[in-house]
Each structure stands twice: as C-alpha cells, then as structure tokens.
Kinemage of the C-alpha trace (Angstrom):
@kinemage 1
@onewidth
@group {chain A} dominant
@subgroup {mainchain}
@vectorlist {calphas} color= white
{ca met a 1} P 167.400 128.299 142.029
{ca phe a 2} L 164.425 126.152 141.764
{ca asn a 3} L 163.546 123.602 139.048
{ca arg a 4} L 159.948 123.933 137.745
{ca ile a 5} L 158.243 120.749 136.633
{ca phe a 6} L 156.374 122.267 133.800
{ca lys a 7} L 156.036 121.799 129.959
{ca leu a 8} L 154.763 124.860 127.853
{ca pro a 9} L 153.692 124.350 124.187
{ca glu a 10} L 156.385 125.302 121.827
{ca gln a 11} L 154.237 125.602 118.718
{ca leu a 12} L 150.854 126.677 120.027
{ca ser a 13} L 149.454 129.771 121.742
{ca phe a 14} L 148.350 129.080 125.401
{ca phe a 15} L 147.203 130.551 128.666
{ca leu a 16} L 149.106 130.251 131.732
{ca phe a 17} L 146.888 130.845 134.830
{ca gly a 18} L 148.355 130.956 138.356
{ca ser a 19} L 147.822 132.850 141.540
{ca arg a 20} L 149.999 136.153 142.095
{ca gly a 21} L 153.534 135.247 143.230
{ca thr a 22} L 153.499 131.750 141.825
{ca gly a 23} L 156.120 132.856 139.079
{ca lys a 24} L 154.237 133.013 135.954
{ca ser a 25} L 156.391 135.913 134.513
{ca thr a 26} L 159.485 134.515 135.667
{ca leu a 27} L 158.855 131.480 133.959
{ca leu a 28} L 158.126 133.126 130.562
{ca lys a 29} L 161.169 135.266 130.836
{ca glu a 30} L 163.262 132.228 131.381
{ca val a 31} L 161.405 130.272 128.559
{ca phe a 32} L 161.742 133.194 125.776
{ca lys a 33} L 165.112 134.485 127.099
{ca gln a 34} L 166.945 133.553 123.939
{ca gln a 35} L 164.288 134.768 121.608
{ca lys a 36} L 162.833 138.208 120.581
{ca val a 37} L 159.224 138.751 122.015
{ca ile a 38} L 156.505 141.369 121.931
{ca trp a 39} L 155.557 141.888 125.775
{ca phe a 40} L 152.514 143.860 126.727
{ca asp a 41} L 152.782 143.864 130.807
{ca leu a 42} L 149.165 144.793 132.096
{ca leu a 43} L 150.618 145.278 135.566
{ca asp a 44} L 151.944 148.558 134.189
{ca leu a 45} L 149.126 150.795 134.824
{ca asp a 46} L 149.899 152.886 131.658
{ca val a 47} L 149.945 150.061 129.605
{ca glu a 48} L 146.692 148.852 131.142
{ca ala a 49} L 145.018 152.271 130.764
{ca arg a 50} L 146.137 152.632 127.269
{ca leu a 51} L 144.879 149.099 126.087
{ca gln a 52} L 141.625 149.405 128.084
{ca ser a 53} L 140.637 152.525 126.373
{ca arg a 54} L 142.360 151.721 123.028
{ca pro a 55} L 142.505 148.133 122.465
{ca met a 56} L 143.168 148.599 118.819
{ca asp a 57} L 146.521 149.898 119.782
{ca phe a 58} L 147.473 146.402 120.520
{ca glu a 59} L 146.714 145.094 117.040
{ca thr a 60} L 148.405 148.240 115.394
{ca glu a 61} L 151.505 147.510 117.325
{ca leu a 62} L 151.492 143.930 116.277
{ca leu a 63} L 150.848 145.000 112.522
{ca ala a 64} L 153.964 147.413 113.093
{ca arg a 65} L 156.229 144.615 113.584
{ca ala a 66} L 154.803 141.752 111.594
{ca glu a 67} L 157.632 142.077 109.162
{ca asp a 68} L 160.183 140.883 111.748
{ca arg a 69} L 160.161 137.398 111.174
{ca ser a 70} L 162.610 136.707 114.115
{ca ile a 71} L 159.526 137.739 116.349
{ca gln a 72} L 157.475 134.511 116.894
{ca trp a 73} L 155.988 134.907 120.293
{ca val a 74} L 153.628 137.836 121.936
{ca val a 75} L 153.349 137.903 125.679
{ca val a 76} L 150.446 139.417 127.295
{ca asp a 77} L 150.746 139.519 131.067
{ca glu a 78} L 147.743 139.475 133.329
{ca ile a 79} L 145.495 139.468 130.207
{ca gln a 80} L 142.060 139.424 132.502
{ca lys a 81} L 142.856 143.124 133.133
{ca ala a 82} L 141.879 143.667 129.598
{ca pro a 83} L 139.578 141.023 128.225
{ca ala a 84} L 138.600 142.975 125.213
{ca leu a 85} L 142.442 142.010 123.855
{ca leu a 86} L 140.946 138.342 123.562
{ca asp a 87} L 139.100 139.311 120.221
{ca leu a 88} L 142.070 140.581 118.868
{ca val a 89} L 144.316 137.713 119.855
{ca his a 90} L 141.777 135.502 118.521
{ca arg a 91} L 141.962 137.389 115.137
{ca gln a 92} L 145.691 137.095 115.116
{ca ile a 93} L 145.869 133.507 116.117
{ca glu a 94} L 143.530 132.788 112.867
{ca lys a 95} L 146.115 134.744 110.614
{ca lys a 96} L 148.832 132.461 111.992
{ca arg a 97} L 151.685 135.056 112.078
{ca phe a 98} L 152.045 135.234 116.072
{ca arg a 99} L 151.656 132.796 118.693
{ca phe a 100} L 150.535 134.138 122.071
{ca ala a 101} L 151.331 133.403 125.850
{ca leu a 102} L 148.680 134.918 127.697
{ca thr a 103} L 149.137 134.876 131.545
{ca gly a 104} L 146.368 135.538 134.418
{ca ser a 105} L 145.552 135.154 137.873
{ca ser a 106} L 141.906 135.065 137.347
{ca ala a 107} L 139.899 133.301 134.916
{ca arg a 108} L 136.595 134.882 136.204
{ca lys a 109} L 136.659 138.063 134.146
{ca leu a 110} L 137.710 136.225 131.191
{ca lys a 111} L 134.930 133.838 131.454
{ca arg a 112} L 132.528 136.488 131.471
{ca gly a 113} L 133.827 138.198 128.614
{ca thr a 114} L 134.465 135.244 126.332
{ca ala a 115} L 132.909 131.961 127.655
{ca asn a 116} L 134.844 129.665 125.379
{ca leu a 117} L 138.627 131.199 125.998
{ca leu a 118} L 139.461 131.450 122.489
{ca ala a 119} L 137.273 128.480 121.503
{ca gly a 120} L 140.126 126.034 122.346
{ca arg a 121} L 142.774 127.898 119.928
{ca ala a 122} L 144.979 128.421 123.201
{ca ile a 123} L 145.946 125.592 125.490
{ca glu a 124} L 145.455 126.240 129.265
{ca lys a 125} L 148.178 125.492 131.596
{ca phe a 126} L 148.334 126.316 135.469
{ca leu a 127} L 151.192 127.294 137.771
{ca phe a 128} L 151.203 126.602 141.229
{ca pro a 129} L 153.681 127.187 144.262
{ca leu a 130} L 156.459 124.980 144.355
{ca thr a 131} L 156.196 121.437 144.946
{ca his a 132} L 158.460 119.263 147.081
{ca phe a 133} L 160.093 117.961 143.703
{ca glu a 134} L 160.727 121.395 142.673
{ca leu a 135} L 162.312 122.544 145.961
{ca gly a 136} L 164.741 119.659 145.995
{ca asp a 137} L 167.266 120.009 148.767
{ca gln a 138} L 165.472 123.178 150.141
{ca phe a 139} L 162.114 121.228 150.950
{ca lys a 140} L 161.570 121.245 154.515
{ca leu a 141} L 158.307 120.001 155.578
{ca asp a 142} L 157.955 121.954 158.867
{ca phe a 143} L 158.690 125.192 156.741
{ca val a 144} L 156.143 124.705 153.680
{ca leu a 145} L 153.426 123.642 156.405
{ca arg a 146} L 154.034 127.081 158.188
{ca trp a 147} L 155.082 129.206 155.329
{ca gly a 148} L 153.875 127.824 152.380
{ca ser a 149} L 155.995 127.501 148.949
{ca leu a 150} L 155.450 130.611 146.978
{ca pro a 151} L 158.962 131.266 145.326
{ca arg a 152} L 159.339 134.488 147.349
{ca val a 153} L 159.136 133.150 150.746
{ca phe a 154} L 162.417 131.348 150.212
{ca gly a 155} L 165.526 133.403 151.137
{ca leu a 156} L 163.590 135.944 153.269
{ca ser a 157} L 164.139 136.262 157.066
{ca glu a 158} L 161.261 135.358 159.226
{ca asp a 159} L 160.024 138.837 159.685
{ca glu a 160} L 160.048 139.279 156.004
{ca arg a 161} L 158.093 136.176 155.177
{ca asn a 162} L 155.531 137.368 157.657
{ca asp a 163} L 155.191 140.868 156.134
{ca tyr a 164} L 155.001 139.408 152.459
{ca leu a 165} L 152.471 136.897 153.234
{ca arg a 166} L 150.254 139.346 155.308
{ca thr a 167} L 150.606 141.910 152.341
{ca tyr a 168} L 149.466 139.143 149.958
{ca gly a 169} L 146.000 139.110 151.387
{ca asn a 170} L 145.558 142.824 151.125
{ca thr a 171} L 147.068 142.864 147.828
{ca tyr a 172} L 144.673 140.223 146.580
{ca leu a 173} L 141.625 142.129 147.972
{ca lys a 174} L 142.739 145.434 146.261
{ca glu a 175} L 143.907 144.078 142.943
{ca glu a 176} L 141.892 140.962 142.245
{ca ile a 177} L 138.714 141.654 143.963
{ca gln a 178} L 138.368 145.533 144.492
{ca ala a 179} L 139.994 146.707 141.237
{ca glu a 180} L 137.945 144.126 139.125
{ca gln a 181} L 134.676 144.866 140.934
{ca ile a 182} L 133.901 141.243 141.773
{ca val a 183} L 132.461 142.081 144.912
{ca arg a 184} L 130.508 145.191 145.637
{ca asn a 185} L 130.778 145.149 149.594
{ca leu a 186} L 134.190 144.305 150.730
{ca arg a 187} L 133.566 144.014 154.430
{ca pro a 188} L 131.817 140.741 154.578
{ca phe a 189} L 134.146 139.442 152.139
{ca arg a 190} L 137.356 140.366 154.140
{ca ser a 191} L 135.730 138.769 157.018
{ca phe a 192} L 134.934 135.628 154.852
{ca leu a 193} L 138.465 135.197 153.823
{ca glu a 194} L 139.468 134.736 157.615
{ca val a 195} L 136.553 132.624 158.377
{ca ser a 196} L 137.094 130.371 155.511
{ca ser a 197} L 140.942 130.016 155.934
{ca his a 198} L 140.153 128.595 159.338
{ca gly a 199} L 137.833 126.107 157.949
{ca ser a 200} L 140.181 124.922 155.142
{ca gly a 201} L 140.116 121.145 154.379
{ca gln a 202} L 136.885 120.751 156.241
{ca ile a 203} L 133.393 120.190 154.963
{ca ile a 204} L 131.904 123.627 154.078
{ca asn a 205} L 129.047 124.735 156.512
{ca tyr a 206} L 127.503 127.817 154.248
{ca ser a 207} L 124.945 128.514 156.962
{ca lys a 208} L 127.355 128.987 159.848
{ca ile a 209} L 129.986 131.050 157.731
{ca ser a 210} L 127.067 133.166 156.798
{ca arg a 211} L 126.130 133.692 160.520
{ca asp a 212} L 129.675 134.362 161.324
{ca ile a 213} L 130.290 137.182 158.767
{ca gly a 214} L 126.934 138.500 158.820
{ca ser a 215} L 125.787 137.631 155.309
{ca asp a 216} L 123.706 134.902 153.783
{ca pro a 217} L 124.542 131.022 152.599
{ca val a 218} L 123.765 132.075 148.815
{ca ser a 219} L 126.647 134.952 149.014
{ca val a 220} L 128.722 132.679 150.737
{ca lys a 221} L 128.582 129.879 148.206
{ca ser a 222} L 129.406 132.618 145.416
{ca tyr a 223} L 132.482 133.756 147.649
{ca phe a 224} L 133.872 130.363 147.622
{ca glu a 225} L 133.271 130.368 143.725
{ca ile a 226} L 135.209 133.716 143.570
{ca leu a 227} L 138.110 132.067 145.450
{ca glu a 228} L 138.128 129.262 142.981
{ca asp a 229} L 137.923 131.472 139.890
{ca thr a 230} L 140.609 133.607 141.034
{ca leu a 231} L 142.835 130.741 141.773
{ca ile a 232} L 143.188 131.034 145.586
{ca gly a 233} L 142.041 127.369 146.166
{ca phe a 234} L 139.798 124.485 144.977
{ca his a 235} L 136.776 122.548 145.928
{ca leu a 236} L 137.105 118.805 146.757
{ca tyr a 237} L 133.686 117.253 146.184
{ca pro a 238} L 132.008 114.066 147.765
{ca phe a 239} L 132.582 110.816 146.058
{ca his a 240} L 129.795 109.728 144.237
{ca glu a 241} L 128.907 105.895 144.134
{ca pro a 242} L 126.223 103.669 145.705
{ca val a 243} L 127.422 104.917 149.064
{ca arg a 244} L 126.441 108.423 148.187
{ca lys a 245} L 123.141 108.139 149.975
{ca arg a 246} L 125.026 108.113 153.228
{ca gln a 247} L 127.367 111.027 152.712
{ca arg a 248} L 127.198 114.612 153.285
{ca gln a 249} L 126.892 116.283 150.149
{ca asn a 250} L 128.750 119.797 150.799
{ca pro a 251} L 132.378 120.124 149.514
{ca lys a 252} L 135.413 120.832 151.061
{ca phe a 253} L 137.781 123.750 150.099
{ca tyr a 254} L 141.438 123.808 150.086
{ca phe a 255} L 143.373 127.111 149.938
{ca phe a 256} L 146.131 126.819 147.334
{ca asp a 257} L 149.350 127.656 149.634
{ca leu a 258} L 149.490 127.083 153.358
{ca gly a 259} L 151.358 130.197 154.050
{ca val a 260} L 148.685 132.446 152.496
{ca gln a 261} L 146.272 130.538 154.504
{ca gly a 262} L 148.102 131.140 157.725
{ca ala a 263} L 148.236 134.763 156.973
{ca leu a 264} L 144.637 134.862 156.578
{ca gln a 265} L 144.267 133.329 159.837
{ca lys a 266} L 146.678 135.455 161.464
{ca met a 267} L 148.464 132.574 162.679
{ca leu a 268} L 151.883 132.939 161.194
{ca his a 269} L 153.617 134.154 164.346
{ca val a 270} L 152.594 130.488 165.960
{ca pro a 271} L 155.104 127.924 165.246
{ca leu a 272} L 153.440 124.562 164.155
{ca glu a 273} L 154.350 121.866 166.666
{ca pro a 274} L 154.386 118.128 165.576
{ca gln a 275} L 152.072 115.816 167.276
{ca thr a 276} L 149.286 118.366 167.515
{ca tyr a 277} L 146.136 118.615 166.020
{ca arg a 278} L 146.892 121.807 164.094
{ca phe a 279} L 150.116 120.179 162.563
{ca gly a 280} L 148.049 117.191 161.586
{ca arg a 281} L 145.605 119.290 159.798
{ca ala a 282} L 148.112 121.169 158.191
{ca phe a 283} L 149.884 117.923 156.941
{ca glu a 284} L 146.683 116.509 155.467
{ca gln a 285} L 145.827 119.735 153.676
{ca trp a 286} L 149.443 119.816 152.162
{ca val a 287} L 149.372 116.258 150.780
{ca ile a 288} L 146.063 116.777 149.158
{ca val a 289} L 147.258 120.177 147.713
{ca glu a 290} L 150.379 118.691 146.598
{ca ile a 291} L 148.563 115.884 144.795
{ca his a 292} L 146.228 118.374 143.374
{ca arg a 293} L 149.336 120.232 141.608
{ca leu a 294} L 151.130 117.215 140.639
{ca asn a 295} L 147.790 115.937 138.885
{ca his a 296} L 147.801 119.016 136.880
{ca tyr a 297} L 151.494 119.140 135.938
{ca leu a 298} L 151.781 115.355 134.946
{ca lys a 299} L 148.559 115.203 133.042
{ca lys a 300} L 147.134 112.622 135.026
{ca asp a 301} L 143.320 113.602 134.617
{ca trp a 302} L 142.619 112.125 137.850
{ca thr a 303} L 139.314 113.056 139.718
{ca leu a 304} L 139.771 113.769 143.280
{ca ser a 305} L 137.127 113.396 146.019
{ca tyr a 306} L 136.545 112.639 149.764
{ca leu a 307} L 134.108 110.335 151.388
{ca arg a 308} L 132.272 110.865 154.456
{ca thr a 309} L 129.340 108.895 155.668
{ca lys a 310} L 126.536 109.887 158.248
{ca asp a 311} L 128.339 108.125 160.666
{ca asp a 312} L 131.325 110.092 160.244
{ca val a 313} L 133.322 107.475 158.836
{ca glu a 314} L 135.729 109.343 156.482
{ca val a 315} L 138.359 108.883 153.658
{ca asp a 316} L 140.435 111.848 153.269
{ca leu a 317} L 141.093 111.200 149.643
{ca ile a 318} L 139.721 109.273 146.974
{ca ile a 319} L 141.739 109.396 143.418
{ca glu a 320} L 139.660 108.021 140.442
{ca arg a 321} L 142.410 107.074 137.974
{ca pro a 322} L 141.583 106.109 134.280
{ca gly a 323} L 142.394 102.522 133.684
{ca glu a 324} L 143.522 102.016 137.277
{ca pro a 325} L 141.843 100.998 140.483
{ca arg a 326} L 140.622 103.811 142.588
{ca ala a 327} L 143.134 104.825 145.337
{ca leu a 328} L 141.601 105.516 148.912
{ca ile a 329} L 144.034 107.659 150.840
{ca glu a 330} L 144.011 108.217 154.476
{ca ile a 331} L 146.553 110.906 155.648
{ca lys a 332} L 148.170 110.748 159.206
{ca ser a 333} L 150.880 112.767 160.642
{ca thr a 334} L 151.972 110.399 163.120
{ca glu a 335} L 155.413 108.893 162.821
{ca arg a 336} L 154.316 105.376 163.834
{ca ile a 337} L 151.279 103.846 161.948
{ca ser a 338} L 149.177 101.312 164.025
{ca glu a 339} L 146.023 99.308 163.300
{ca asp a 340} L 143.806 101.971 164.874
{ca asp a 341} L 145.135 104.643 162.295
{ca val a 342} L 143.971 102.471 159.432
{ca arg a 343} L 140.823 100.831 160.877
{ca ser a 344} L 138.084 103.008 159.239
{ca leu a 345} L 139.916 102.837 155.941
{ca ala a 346} L 140.103 98.985 156.014
{ca arg a 347} L 136.486 98.794 156.655
{ca met a 348} L 135.306 101.544 153.996
{ca gly a 349} L 137.366 100.339 151.428
{ca lys a 350} L 135.074 97.201 150.995
{ca asp a 351} L 132.114 99.661 150.050
{ca val a 352} L 134.180 101.217 147.318
{ca pro a 353} L 134.469 98.871 144.424
{ca asn a 354} L 137.715 98.496 142.445
{ca ser a 355} L 140.040 100.224 144.959
{ca thr a 356} L 143.265 100.118 146.525
{ca arg a 357} L 143.737 101.483 149.993
{ca phe a 358} L 146.978 103.447 151.291
{ca cys a 359} L 147.782 105.507 154.384
{ca phe a 360} L 150.222 108.275 153.801
{ca ser a 361} L 152.299 109.404 156.948
{ca leu a 362} L 155.364 110.467 158.317
{ca asp a 363} L 156.242 106.766 159.548
{ca arg a 364} L 159.521 105.942 157.627
{ca ile a 365} L 158.801 102.210 157.580
{ca pro a 366} L 156.471 100.526 154.826
{ca lys a 367} L 154.111 98.197 156.097
{ca ile a 368} L 150.771 96.601 155.178
{ca ile a 369} L 148.139 96.558 157.884
{ca asn a 370} L 144.683 94.840 157.360
{ca gly a 371} L 145.113 95.377 153.315
{ca val a 372} L 146.216 98.857 153.626
{ca gly a 373} L 149.408 99.971 152.163
{ca cys a 374} L 151.033 102.144 154.811
{ca leu a 375} L 153.764 104.314 153.377
{ca pro a 376} L 156.019 107.274 153.927
{ca trp a 377} L 153.983 110.098 152.249
{ca trp a 378} L 157.050 110.564 149.544
{ca asp a 379} L 157.028 106.906 148.581
{ca gly a 380} L 153.062 107.135 148.594
{ca leu a 381} L 153.500 109.830 145.955
{ca lys a 382} L 155.808 107.882 144.072
{ca glu a 383} L 153.538 104.527 144.192
{ca leu a 384} L 150.916 106.597 142.629
{ca gly a 385} L 153.019 107.510 139.864
{ca leu a 386} L 153.589 111.046 140.907
{ca glu a 387} L 157.322 111.596 139.979
{ca ala a 388} L 158.996 114.652 138.721
{ca arg a 389} L 160.945 112.582 135.947
{ca gln a 390} L 157.763 112.401 133.869
{ca ala a 391} L 157.849 116.024 133.184
{ca pro a 392} L 160.963 118.447 131.954
{ca leu a 393} L 162.491 120.830 134.202
{ca phe a 394} L 163.217 124.849 133.820
{ca his a 395} L 165.556 126.229 135.956
{ca leu a 396} L 164.534 129.574 137.541
{ca phe a 397} L 166.269 131.837 139.980
C-alpha cells in the first residue's frame, strides 16, 4: 500500500494528467469509492470506437441519468482518445449538473483540438511515479535508481520488472505515438527514444542526435516536444540573468522515470554500482526529477533551471522561489563531501544575486564548506520546504 501525496478538487471539475502506469485510474477509483459515478473508460476499445463515431451518445447518456441526484461526478478516462468530447463536457459544466474528472496521458492532442482546455473551467493536476515520501519504508535508493518508481514495479520479481519496463516503451510507441498518428515515420522516432535516453540530464545536442538517428535537427527538436507533451519527461532550461551571455542556450531533458529510461537504454540488466560515473548520473537525475514532482504536488510554483558557462562551470539546479532567495544546488553521489566538490558552486554563487548555495549528497553529516550548505539529500529537500506533511495523503493499494 502506498500513500499518494495528492489533493484533488472536491467541488471543481479537473484534468488529471500523468504518464501511463502512474496510477491515475487507481487514484480516482479510491477517491470515488464511496460515491456513485458515471465512468467512461476510453481504454475500452468498444467505448472508444462508439464515442469517437457518435460523440453525442456521451451527452445522451448523461441526460438519461441527470435525474439521479446521487450522481455528482463523471469520469472520462484517457480523454485524449476522443477530444471531441471536450465540447460536450464544456457544455455540461456550464449547466452545472455534473462535475468532471478527466484523465489523460497526453495533452498534445487535446491542445490541438481545444487550445484552452475548457477555458480554465477545469483545474489541471499531474500525477507522477511514486516519490520517496509516498514509498515510505519501501523506499530504497538503489532500487529506484535502477528500476524507477512506477507503482507496478513494486512487488514484481526482477524478471517481471524487466519485462514490464521493456514492454512500457513498446506500448508507448503503439498507443501514444502510432495510434494517435503523432509521428508519420516511426523508425527514426524509435531510434530517437534510445539515443535521447542515453543523453537524459545532459545538454541537448540536436545536431548530433539528428546524425545518430538519420534525421534532421528540426525533427529532433519536435521529437523532444512530443516527449514532453506525452508526459515522458520535461525540459530544464538555462538560467537567464546577466551571466546568460556566458552560458550555452540549449536545454536539458529529463525522463520522467529512471526505470523507463533504463529500459529504453537497454541497460536494465546491468546493476548500478555505487561510486561509478553511471551511478552518479542516475542519482543527480533522480534528485532533480524528485524536486520537479514535489514542486507540482506542493504547489510551490518554483522555476527550475540549470547554469553552465562557456568555461564549463556548471550549477546542476537553480530554483527560483517566489519571496525567497534562489537556491543553487550541486548534486553529488559521494558519501564524503570535500572542498573540491563545492569549489565551483562556491565561486559561481557570487555571480547569481540573491542566492543560497547547497550541495545535496549521500554524506550523512551536515556541514558548511566555503558558504555552501552541504546536506544529506533528504535533509536538503526538507530545507527547501519539500515535505509531505504539506499535502494530504490518499491510501492506494
């Protein structure tokens, strides 16, 4: 059983976006288990085909049950499969008879069909793989760095986890990309998935990737946009301040889950060994992805970015926090932080005004080195204010 850090609206309609396997349907079934709900599951091929060909059936069914005042909510699972329903949902929201919970694993098709996503009449929420708070006693760093934290991977054997994650990529290509006709030619996109997964957390080199997959930089850029629109990852953009003239302008890209990333890399069978370059990269990526998730869940409204100068001096993460100093964060997987580990951060901090410097690592002993607060990663997240107690918990199996 997991505790999800999540609060859904109780009185307002909402979108619940999240990648496949994050537990959107499970969450809604738990939330509405004590209520009568009208449920349209567009993953059911018959339901999808019927509502795509005859979308008015959706409204007809709602009208037929409008007299039952015990029904307050309508759930439409994977709404992007029938975006024409949004006009009907919009009309029903205006009539104030039903409230709607609309799930989706892609906002891309919805944005094309209705740019304003119901013109603000439905709140947007996002669901991610499990955070370390949600995993509680089941959290083990070496496990999530290798296998990720999609709910399904817990309780499976190693072989089953391997099969599940490898299948995830194929399912994504088939159901999100091919079925929705997002990409005409799947071959270069399939190659792109593997190449981009190896570069996760690094500055994107569009030209190099295009050469590797036999495509062009414009297509590669559009592929990254597809990954973000289908919630497979997110961009981390360069920090913009007076130092911007010294930095490289391309963003980084982070996959939403290290297990899915490992499957795309075809590296799941290779254990992650501590004190190796690969382990260090995985740890850095996980910390940034974890902060990205908690930023959404706890409604911090922070802006995340990175800084890298032409002299290759880099700050792994810069967090702009409204009403607070910027947080400059270096991430190290070492178990013993030294002055060498924070030398660049101590120097760069002077060039970023109104900032506080941190180093998050596996070193269990908090310390201050040259003005940098060096903390175990878990204490570092708490120091930033990323604590689960700030949001209610839903118990999910």
